C-alpha positions in Angstrom: -0.2 -0.4 0.2 1.0 3.3 -0.9 -1.2 6.5 -0.2 -4.5 3.7 -0.3 -4.0 2.1 -3.0 -2.6 -1.1 -3.5 0.8 -1.0 -5.8 2.2 -3.9 -7.9 5.6 -5.2 -8.5 3.5 -7.8 -11.3 0.1 -6.8 -13.6 -1.1 -9.7 -13.7 -4.5 -11.0 -16.2 -5.4 -13.8 -17.4 -6.8 -13.5 -21.5 -8.1 -15.2 -24.6 -6.3 -17.1 -27.0 -6.2 -13.6 -29.7 -6.5 -11.5 -26.6 -5.0 -8.1 -29.0 -2.8 -6.6 -26.2 -2.3 -2.8 -27.5 0.4 -1.1 -25.2 0.4 2.6 -25.4 2.9 5.1 -23.9 1.7 8.0 -22.5 5.2 9.6 -20.5 8.1 8.3 -19.9 11.7 9.3 -17.7 14.7 9.5 -20.1 17.1 9.0 -17.4 17.2 5.6 -16.4 15.3 4.6 -19.5 12.4 3.2 -19.3 10.9 -0.3 -20.1 7.3 -2.8 -20.3 8.3 -6.8 -19.8 5.3 -9.2 -20.6 5.3 -13.0 -20.8 2.5 -15.2 -21.9 2.6 -17.7 -19.8 2.2 -20.7 -21.7 2.1 -18.9 -25.4 3.5 -16.4 -27.1 3.0 -12.9 -27.6 3.1 -12.3 -31.7 4.1 -8.8 -33.0 3.8 -9.6 -37.7 5.8 -12.5 -38.2 7.4 -13.1 -35.1 6.3 -15.0 -32.4 8.0 -14.8 -28.4 8.3 -16.2 -25.7 9.1 -12.9 -23.5 9.4 -9.2 -24.9 11.0 -5.9 -23.9 9.3 -2.6 -24.9 12.4 0.3 -24.4 10.7 4.3 -24.5 13.3 4.7 -26.5 13.2 2.4 -29.4 9.6 0.9 -29.1 7.0 3.0 -31.4 4.4 5.1 -29.0 1.7 2.2 -29.8 2.0 -1.1 -29.6 0.2 -4.4 -30.6 0.6 -8.1 -29.9 -1.7 -10.8 -30.5 -2.1 -13.7 -27.4 -1.0 -17.2 -29.2 -2.1 -19.9 -27.4 -4.2 -23.5 -26.4 -6.5 -21.9 -23.6 -7.0 -19.0 -21.8 -3.7 -17.9 -19.4 -2.3 -15.8 -16.9 -0.2 -12.4 -19.8 2.0 -11.0 -16.7 3.7 -7.6 -17.1 6.4 -5.5 -14.9 8.5 -2.0 -15.4 12.0 -2.4 -16.2 15.0 -0.1 -16.4 18.5 0.5 -18.1 20.9 1.0 -15.2 23.8 3.4 -16.2 26.1 0.5 -17.3 22.6 -0.5 -19.8 22.3 -3.3 -17.5 18.3 -4.0 -17.0 17.1 -4.0 -14.0 13.3 -4.7 -12.5 12.6 -5.6 -8.9 15.1 -3.5 -6.6 14.8 -0.3 -4.0 10.8 1.4 -4.6 10.2 -0.4 -7.9 6.3 -1.4 -8.8 2.9 -0.3 -10.5 -0.3 1.8 -9.5 -2.8 0.5 -11.4 -6.3 2.1 -12.7 -9.2 -0.1 -14.5 -11.2 1.6 -16.5 -12.9 -0.9 -18.3 -12.9 -4.8 -18.6 -9.6 -4.5 -20.2 -8.6 -0.7 -19.9 -6.0 -0.5 -18.0 -3.4 3.0 -16.7 -0.1 1.9 -15.3 2.4 4.2 -13.3 5.3 3.1 -12.3 8.2 4.0 -10.0 12.0 2.7 -10.6 14.2 5.4 -9.0 14.0 6.0 -4.9 11.9 8.7 -4.7 8.3 7.2 -4.8 6.1 9.9 -7.8 4.8 6.9 -10.1 5.8 8.3 -13.2 8.7 7.0 -14.2 6.3 5.5 -16.9 2.8 5.7 -17.2 1.3 3.5 -20.4 -2.1 2.8 -21.0 -3.0 -1.1 -21.6 -5.7 -2.1 -23.8 -7.2 -6.1 -23.5 -8.8 -6.5 -27.2 -11.2 -10.5 -26.0 -11.6 -11.8 -29.3 
């Protein structure tokens, strides 16, 4: 809990096969470079013709909006968490005051605010997540 709100180290949602996952960046700190890591348990994330088991979207290289399709045989869990690159270029997550604050506006529409620095602002990375069921 922080400020009366529950925080999550990882966003977990059950998704049906062929669910479209749309990530729309709203804002991100430039230093450290912010990222989003995604994994589909027992399945793959499809981007165009590429099948991925694990995805990291970096704010300095990813487009403003990315769309993936969940490929699995049955409903499964989509996992998303924030990460960042430290001054040596090493990917970091799960340390210090890392965490996410989420607000679900409607079924499958989630605003995500992430923290990666010692000071707690939840402004280091902000994005919207749309889970579009088939």
